[in-house]
TORKOL-4160 file (C-alpha; in steps of 0.2 Angstrom, whole numbers, padded with zeros to 4 digits, m for minus):
285
<pt num="1" X="0338" Y="m0061" Z="m0170"/>
<pt num="2" X="0351" Y="m0057" Z="m0157"/>
<pt num="3" X="0366" Y="m0068" Z="m0154"/>
<pt num="4" X="0360" Y="m0076" Z="m0138"/>
<pt num="5" X="0343" Y="m0081" Z="m0146"/>
<pt num="6" X="0352" Y="m0089" Z="m0161"/>
<pt num="7" X="0364" Y="m0099" Z="m0150"/>
<pt num="8" X="0348" Y="m0106" Z="m0141"/>
<pt num="9" X="0340" Y="m0111" Z="m0157"/>
<pt num="10" X="0355" Y="m0120" Z="m0163"/>
<pt num="11" X="0357" Y="m0129" Z="m0147"/>
<pt num="12" X="0339" Y="m0135" Z="m0148"/>
<pt num="13" X="0341" Y="m0141" Z="m0165"/>
<pt num="14" X="0355" Y="m0153" Z="m0159"/>
<pt num="15" X="0341" Y="m0163" Z="m0152"/>
<pt num="16" X="0346" Y="m0171" Z="m0136"/>
<pt num="17" X="0360" Y="m0164" Z="m0125"/>
<pt num="18" X="0375" Y="m0174" Z="m0120"/>
<pt num="19" X="0378" Y="m0167" Z="m0103"/>
<pt num="20" X="0365" Y="m0168" Z="m0089"/>
<pt num="21" X="0365" Y="m0163" Z="m0071"/>
<pt num="22" X="0362" Y="m0182" Z="m0066"/>
<pt num="23" X="0373" Y="m0190" Z="m0079"/>
<pt num="24" X="0376" Y="m0192" Z="m0097"/>
<pt num="25" X="0364" Y="m0195" Z="m0111"/>
<pt num="26" X="0376" Y="m0204" Z="m0123"/>
<pt num="27" X="0373" Y="m0208" Z="m0141"/>
<pt num="28" X="0373" Y="m0226" Z="m0145"/>
<pt num="29" X="0368" Y="m0226" Z="m0164"/>
<pt num="30" X="0356" Y="m0222" Z="m0177"/>
<pt num="31" X="0341" Y="m0233" Z="m0182"/>
<pt num="32" X="0339" Y="m0238" Z="m0200"/>
<pt num="33" X="0329" Y="m0226" Z="m0211"/>
<pt num="34" X="0316" Y="m0239" Z="m0211"/>
<pt num="35" X="0313" Y="m0237" Z="m0193"/>
<pt num="36" X="0308" Y="m0219" Z="m0192"/>
<pt num="37" X="0294" Y="m0221" Z="m0179"/>
<pt num="38" X="0301" Y="m0232" Z="m0165"/>
<pt num="39" X="0287" Y="m0232" Z="m0152"/>
<pt num="40" X="0292" Y="m0246" Z="m0141"/>
<pt num="41" X="0308" Y="m0255" Z="m0135"/>
<pt num="42" X="0313" Y="m0269" Z="m0124"/>
<pt num="43" X="0329" Y="m0279" Z="m0120"/>
<pt num="44" X="0330" Y="m0296" Z="m0127"/>
<pt num="45" X="0338" Y="m0311" Z="m0117"/>
<pt num="46" X="0353" Y="m0311" Z="m0129"/>
<pt num="47" X="0357" Y="m0292" Z="m0125"/>
<pt num="48" X="0350" Y="m0286" Z="m0141"/>
<pt num="49" X="0334" Y="m0275" Z="m0142"/>
<pt num="50" X="0316" Y="m0278" Z="m0149"/>
<pt num="51" X="0308" Y="m0262" Z="m0156"/>
<pt num="52" X="0291" Y="m0259" Z="m0164"/>
<pt num="53" X="0283" Y="m0244" Z="m0174"/>
<pt num="54" X="0266" Y="m0237" Z="m0171"/>
<pt num="55" X="0250" Y="m0234" Z="m0182"/>
<pt num="56" X="0252" Y="m0234" Z="m0200"/>
<pt num="57" X="0267" Y="m0246" Z="m0200"/>
<pt num="58" X="0269" Y="m0265" Z="m0202"/>
<pt num="59" X="0264" Y="m0279" Z="m0190"/>
<pt num="60" X="0282" Y="m0283" Z="m0186"/>
<pt num="61" X="0295" Y="m0283" Z="m0172"/>
<pt num="62" X="0313" Y="m0279" Z="m0176"/>
<pt num="63" X="0328" Y="m0285" Z="m0167"/>
<pt num="64" X="0342" Y="m0272" Z="m0166"/>
<pt num="65" X="0359" Y="m0272" Z="m0157"/>
<pt num="66" X="0364" Y="m0259" Z="m0144"/>
<pt num="67" X="0371" Y="m0248" Z="m0158"/>
<pt num="68" X="0353" Y="m0247" Z="m0166"/>
<pt num="69" X="0359" Y="m0258" Z="m0181"/>
<pt num="70" X="0344" Y="m0269" Z="m0187"/>
<pt num="71" X="0348" Y="m0288" Z="m0186"/>
<pt num="72" X="0331" Y="m0295" Z="m0192"/>
<pt num="73" X="0313" Y="m0292" Z="m0192"/>
<pt num="74" X="0298" Y="m0304" Z="m0189"/>
<pt num="75" X="0280" Y="m0302" Z="m0195"/>
<pt num="76" X="0268" Y="m0306" Z="m0181"/>
<pt num="77" X="0254" Y="m0318" Z="m0186"/>
<pt num="78" X="0236" Y="m0315" Z="m0178"/>
<pt num="79" X="0240" Y="m0297" Z="m0174"/>
<pt num="80" X="0236" Y="m0281" Z="m0182"/>
<pt num="81" X="0245" Y="m0265" Z="m0179"/>
<pt num="82" X="0231" Y="m0253" Z="m0175"/>
<pt num="83" X="0242" Y="m0242" Z="m0165"/>
<pt num="84" X="0257" Y="m0252" Z="m0157"/>
<pt num="85" X="0265" Y="m0241" Z="m0144"/>
<pt num="86" X="0275" Y="m0251" Z="m0131"/>
<pt num="87" X="0284" Y="m0267" Z="m0128"/>
<pt num="88" X="0288" Y="m0277" Z="m0112"/>
<pt num="89" X="0294" Y="m0294" Z="m0107"/>
<pt num="90" X="0292" Y="m0306" Z="m0092"/>
<pt num="91" X="0305" Y="m0316" Z="m0083"/>
<pt num="92" X="0300" Y="m0331" Z="m0093"/>
<pt num="93" X="0305" Y="m0322" Z="m0109"/>
<pt num="94" X="0288" Y="m0319" Z="m0116"/>
<pt num="95" X="0286" Y="m0303" Z="m0126"/>
<pt num="96" X="0270" Y="m0292" Z="m0125"/>
<pt num="97" X="0265" Y="m0279" Z="m0138"/>
<pt num="98" X="0254" Y="m0264" Z="m0132"/>
<pt num="99" X="0241" Y="m0261" Z="m0145"/>
<pt num="100" X="0233" Y="m0247" Z="m0135"/>
<pt num="101" X="0237" Y="m0231" Z="m0143"/>
<pt num="102" X="0221" Y="m0221" Z="m0142"/>
<pt num="103" X="0225" Y="m0202" Z="m0147"/>
<pt num="104" X="0207" Y="m0198" Z="m0148"/>
<pt num="105" X="0201" Y="m0209" Z="m0133"/>
<pt num="106" X="0188" Y="m0217" Z="m0145"/>
<pt num="107" X="0195" Y="m0235" Z="m0147"/>
<pt num="108" X="0185" Y="m0249" Z="m0140"/>
<pt num="109" X="0197" Y="m0263" Z="m0147"/>
<pt num="110" X="0212" Y="m0260" Z="m0135"/>
<pt num="111" X="0223" Y="m0275" Z="m0134"/>
<pt num="112" X="0240" Y="m0283" Z="m0129"/>
<pt num="113" X="0248" Y="m0296" Z="m0139"/>
<pt num="114" X="0258" Y="m0310" Z="m0130"/>
<pt num="115" X="0271" Y="m0319" Z="m0140"/>
<pt num="116" X="0278" Y="m0333" Z="m0130"/>
<pt num="117" X="0296" Y="m0337" Z="m0129"/>
<pt num="118" X="0294" Y="m0352" Z="m0140"/>
<pt num="119" X="0285" Y="m0343" Z="m0153"/>
<pt num="120" X="0299" Y="m0329" Z="m0154"/>
<pt num="121" X="0311" Y="m0342" Z="m0161"/>
<pt num="122" X="0300" Y="m0345" Z="m0176"/>
<pt num="123" X="0300" Y="m0336" Z="m0193"/>
<pt num="124" X="0283" Y="m0329" Z="m0191"/>
<pt num="125" X="0278" Y="m0330" Z="m0172"/>
<pt num="126" X="0259" Y="m0332" Z="m0168"/>
<pt num="127" X="0252" Y="m0319" Z="m0155"/>
<pt num="128" X="0239" Y="m0323" Z="m0142"/>
<pt num="129" X="0227" Y="m0309" Z="m0138"/>
<pt num="130" X="0223" Y="m0300" Z="m0121"/>
<pt num="131" X="0208" Y="m0288" Z="m0123"/>
<pt num="132" X="0204" Y="m0275" Z="m0110"/>
<pt num="133" X="0194" Y="m0260" Z="m0107"/>
<pt num="134" X="0195" Y="m0245" Z="m0095"/>
<pt num="135" X="0179" Y="m0246" Z="m0083"/>
<pt num="136" X="0180" Y="m0228" Z="m0079"/>
<pt num="137" X="0178" Y="m0223" Z="m0098"/>
<pt num="138" X="0159" Y="m0222" Z="m0102"/>
<pt num="139" X="0160" Y="m0211" Z="m0118"/>
<pt num="140" X="0170" Y="m0213" Z="m0134"/>
<pt num="141" X="0178" Y="m0200" Z="m0134"/>
<pt num="142" X="0174" Y="m0193" Z="m0116"/>
<pt num="143" X="0173" Y="m0174" Z="m0112"/>
<pt num="144" X="0190" Y="m0165" Z="m0114"/>
<pt num="145" X="0193" Y="m0164" Z="m0095"/>
<pt num="146" X="0192" Y="m0183" Z="m0095"/>
<pt num="147" X="0204" Y="m0188" Z="m0109"/>
<pt num="148" X="0214" Y="m0200" Z="m0099"/>
<pt num="149" X="0213" Y="m0216" Z="m0110"/>
<pt num="150" X="0227" Y="m0215" Z="m0122"/>
<pt num="151" X="0241" Y="m0226" Z="m0117"/>
<pt num="152" X="0259" Y="m0228" Z="m0123"/>
<pt num="153" X="0268" Y="m0236" Z="m0107"/>
<pt num="154" X="0267" Y="m0252" Z="m0098"/>
<pt num="155" X="0278" Y="m0265" Z="m0090"/>
<pt num="156" X="0276" Y="m0283" Z="m0083"/>
<pt num="157" X="0278" Y="m0288" Z="m0065"/>
<pt num="158" X="0273" Y="m0304" Z="m0056"/>
<pt num="159" X="0259" Y="m0310" Z="m0067"/>
<pt num="160" X="0252" Y="m0293" Z="m0071"/>
<pt num="161" X="0254" Y="m0279" Z="m0085"/>
<pt num="162" X="0255" Y="m0262" Z="m0077"/>
<pt num="163" X="0248" Y="m0248" Z="m0088"/>
<pt num="164" X="0251" Y="m0230" Z="m0087"/>
<pt num="165" X="0239" Y="m0219" Z="m0097"/>
<pt num="166" X="0244" Y="m0204" Z="m0107"/>
<pt num="167" X="0235" Y="m0188" Z="m0101"/>
<pt num="168" X="0227" Y="m0178" Z="m0115"/>
<pt num="169" X="0215" Y="m0168" Z="m0103"/>
<pt num="170" X="0210" Y="m0150" Z="m0106"/>
<pt num="171" X="0213" Y="m0141" Z="m0095"/>
<pt num="172" X="0228" Y="m0152" Z="m0092"/>
<pt num="173" X="0228" Y="m0161" Z="m0075"/>
<pt num="174" X="0245" Y="m0168" Z="m0075"/>
<pt num="175" X="0240" Y="m0185" Z="m0069"/>
<pt num="176" X="0243" Y="m0203" Z="m0076"/>
<pt num="177" X="0231" Y="m0216" Z="m0072"/>
<pt num="178" X="0239" Y="m0233" Z="m0066"/>
<pt num="179" X="0229" Y="m0249" Z="m0071"/>
<pt num="180" X="0234" Y="m0267" Z="m0072"/>
<pt num="181" X="0227" Y="m0283" Z="m0081"/>
<pt num="182" X="0232" Y="m0301" Z="m0080"/>
<pt num="183" X="0246" Y="m0307" Z="m0092"/>
<pt num="184" X="0235" Y="m0322" Z="m0098"/>
<pt num="185" X="0224" Y="m0323" Z="m0114"/>
<pt num="186" X="0206" Y="m0316" Z="m0110"/>
<pt num="187" X="0195" Y="m0301" Z="m0110"/>
<pt num="188" X="0197" Y="m0290" Z="m0094"/>
<pt num="189" X="0191" Y="m0274" Z="m0086"/>
<pt num="190" X="0207" Y="m0266" Z="m0081"/>
<pt num="191" X="0209" Y="m0263" Z="m0063"/>
<pt num="192" X="0212" Y="m0245" Z="m0058"/>
<pt num="193" X="0226" Y="m0244" Z="m0045"/>
<pt num="194" X="0230" Y="m0226" Z="m0042"/>
<pt num="195" X="0234" Y="m0210" Z="m0051"/>
<pt num="196" X="0251" Y="m0201" Z="m0051"/>
<pt num="197" X="0253" Y="m0182" Z="m0053"/>
<pt num="198" X="0269" Y="m0180" Z="m0063"/>
<pt num="199" X="0269" Y="m0161" Z="m0067"/>
<pt num="200" X="0258" Y="m0148" Z="m0075"/>
<pt num="201" X="0265" Y="m0145" Z="m0092"/>
<pt num="202" X="0255" Y="m0154" Z="m0105"/>
<pt num="203" X="0270" Y="m0153" Z="m0117"/>
<pt num="204" X="0282" Y="m0161" Z="m0105"/>
<pt num="205" X="0273" Y="m0173" Z="m0093"/>
<pt num="206" X="0262" Y="m0185" Z="m0103"/>
<pt num="207" X="0269" Y="m0203" Z="m0102"/>
<pt num="208" X="0276" Y="m0210" Z="m0119"/>
<pt num="209" X="0284" Y="m0226" Z="m0112"/>
<pt num="210" X="0287" Y="m0235" Z="m0096"/>
<pt num="211" X="0298" Y="m0249" Z="m0089"/>
<pt num="212" X="0303" Y="m0257" Z="m0072"/>
<pt num="213" X="0321" Y="m0261" Z="m0067"/>
<pt num="214" X="0327" Y="m0279" Z="m0066"/>
<pt num="215" X="0327" Y="m0279" Z="m0047"/>
<pt num="216" X="0309" Y="m0272" Z="m0047"/>
<pt num="217" X="0314" Y="m0256" Z="m0037"/>
<pt num="218" X="0313" Y="m0242" Z="m0049"/>
<pt num="219" X="0300" Y="m0238" Z="m0062"/>
<pt num="220" X="0305" Y="m0226" Z="m0076"/>
<pt num="221" X="0291" Y="m0216" Z="m0085"/>
<pt num="222" X="0297" Y="m0207" Z="m0101"/>
<pt num="223" X="0289" Y="m0191" Z="m0106"/>
<pt num="224" X="0294" Y="m0178" Z="m0119"/>
<pt num="225" X="0311" Y="m0172" Z="m0113"/>
<pt num="226" X="0310" Y="m0179" Z="m0096"/>
<pt num="227" X="0311" Y="m0196" Z="m0086"/>
<pt num="228" X="0301" Y="m0198" Z="m0070"/>
<pt num="229" X="0310" Y="m0211" Z="m0059"/>
<pt num="230" X="0298" Y="m0219" Z="m0046"/>
<pt num="231" X="0305" Y="m0228" Z="m0031"/>
<pt num="232" X="0298" Y="m0233" Z="m0014"/>
<pt num="233" X="0282" Y="m0241" Z="m0021"/>
<pt num="234" X="0276" Y="m0258" Z="m0016"/>
<pt num="235" X="0266" Y="m0265" Z="m0031"/>
<pt num="236" X="0251" Y="m0264" Z="m0033"/>
<pt num="237" X="0251" Y="m0249" Z="m0021"/>
<pt num="238" X="0259" Y="m0232" Z="m0025"/>
<pt num="239" X="0254" Y="m0223" Z="m0010"/>
<pt num="240" X="0272" Y="m0222" Z="m0003"/>
<pt num="241" X="0280" Y="m0219" Z="m0020"/>
<pt num="242" X="0294" Y="m0206" Z="m0022"/>
<pt num="243" X="0295" Y="m0197" Z="m0039"/>
<pt num="244" X="0311" Y="m0189" Z="m0045"/>
<pt num="245" X="0311" Y="m0179" Z="m0062"/>
<pt num="246" X="0326" Y="m0179" Z="m0073"/>
<pt num="247" X="0327" Y="m0167" Z="m0088"/>
<pt num="248" X="0335" Y="m0175" Z="m0103"/>
<pt num="249" X="0336" Y="m0158" Z="m0112"/>
<pt num="250" X="0329" Y="m0166" Z="m0127"/>
<pt num="251" X="0319" Y="m0158" Z="m0141"/>
<pt num="252" X="0316" Y="m0173" Z="m0152"/>
<pt num="253" X="0301" Y="m0184" Z="m0150"/>
<pt num="254" X="0307" Y="m0197" Z="m0137"/>
<pt num="255" X="0295" Y="m0212" Z="m0137"/>
<pt num="256" X="0303" Y="m0227" Z="m0130"/>
<pt num="257" X="0313" Y="m0232" Z="m0114"/>
<pt num="258" X="0319" Y="m0248" Z="m0106"/>
<pt num="259" X="0331" Y="m0254" Z="m0093"/>
<pt num="260" X="0347" Y="m0262" Z="m0099"/>
<pt num="261" X="0352" Y="m0265" Z="m0081"/>
<pt num="262" X="0347" Y="m0258" Z="m0064"/>
<pt num="263" X="0356" Y="m0242" Z="m0067"/>
<pt num="264" X="0356" Y="m0240" Z="m0086"/>
<pt num="265" X="0342" Y="m0234" Z="m0097"/>
<pt num="266" X="0341" Y="m0235" Z="m0116"/>
<pt num="267" X="0330" Y="m0221" Z="m0124"/>
<pt num="268" X="0325" Y="m0220" Z="m0142"/>
<pt num="269" X="0317" Y="m0205" Z="m0152"/>
<pt num="270" X="0307" Y="m0204" Z="m0167"/>
<pt num="271" X="0312" Y="m0193" Z="m0182"/>
<pt num="272" X="0305" Y="m0176" Z="m0182"/>
<pt num="273" X="0311" Y="m0159" Z="m0188"/>
<pt num="274" X="0323" Y="m0157" Z="m0174"/>
<pt num="275" X="0332" Y="m0174" Z="m0178"/>
<pt num="276" X="0329" Y="m0190" Z="m0170"/>
<pt num="277" X="0329" Y="m0209" Z="m0175"/>
<pt num="278" X="0343" Y="m0212" Z="m0163"/>
<pt num="279" X="0347" Y="m0223" Z="m0148"/>
<pt num="280" X="0354" Y="m0216" Z="m0132"/>
<pt num="281" X="0361" Y="m0223" Z="m0116"/>
<pt num="282" X="0358" Y="m0215" Z="m0099"/>
<pt num="283" X="0366" Y="m0220" Z="m0082"/>
<pt num="284" X="0356" Y="m0216" Z="m0066"/>
<pt num="285" X="0366" Y="m0210" Z="m0052"/>
């Protein structure tokens, strides 16, 4: 192995780079060893963060501070962690858990759990259930060129939950499908709004998390090593949307993103062989 190749591998092993063309990805802290698979993250009204883990982990939400230090955990009653992949909140302080991870596109029990603001203050909050299905999915699983129905990203806006699917198609199409469902308890057929082409690299362009800025003007879609910033949209339409791609130069499994304010993003990664289990701050310029 020559010297240049060795330097490149060592750089990759560092995980996430600290200097970027559009700003700085700054390390905030490292999650507890009990939180190795943070799959969803959202800001809480008190300035702390709610985080969850995905399939195989407990039916709990965890409150952490902005340095990734765990403050407390709460078991969620009336909710089962089949594959919890994302968190979001609404302007009233209600929290939503996306139980819609669907790696094989074979699930028929997709759900979003709603924990009201009042319940969040209790020791064991009770969840309400929003069930949904994708009307365009007719087979479980569908053919390889139609594997659009895994999901890891959503956000709340004006009474709806906007869902961005994770593309697993072969050959890879580079699209994420955009759906929405009401934020009220019930059983729904998700409304297909649009599809967005992100890029053609299956290892870099599939959505792992999503959030919308507090002013409602910017959507951030996270993928493995990249953030897609969407502006110029007018919900529920995306026809005039502009997409900007930001490379995070990150080799860890980044799975969670949320807005701290209109110009500041927080990003979390899961632990893998390159490192991870860390919380980062990124400032949009």
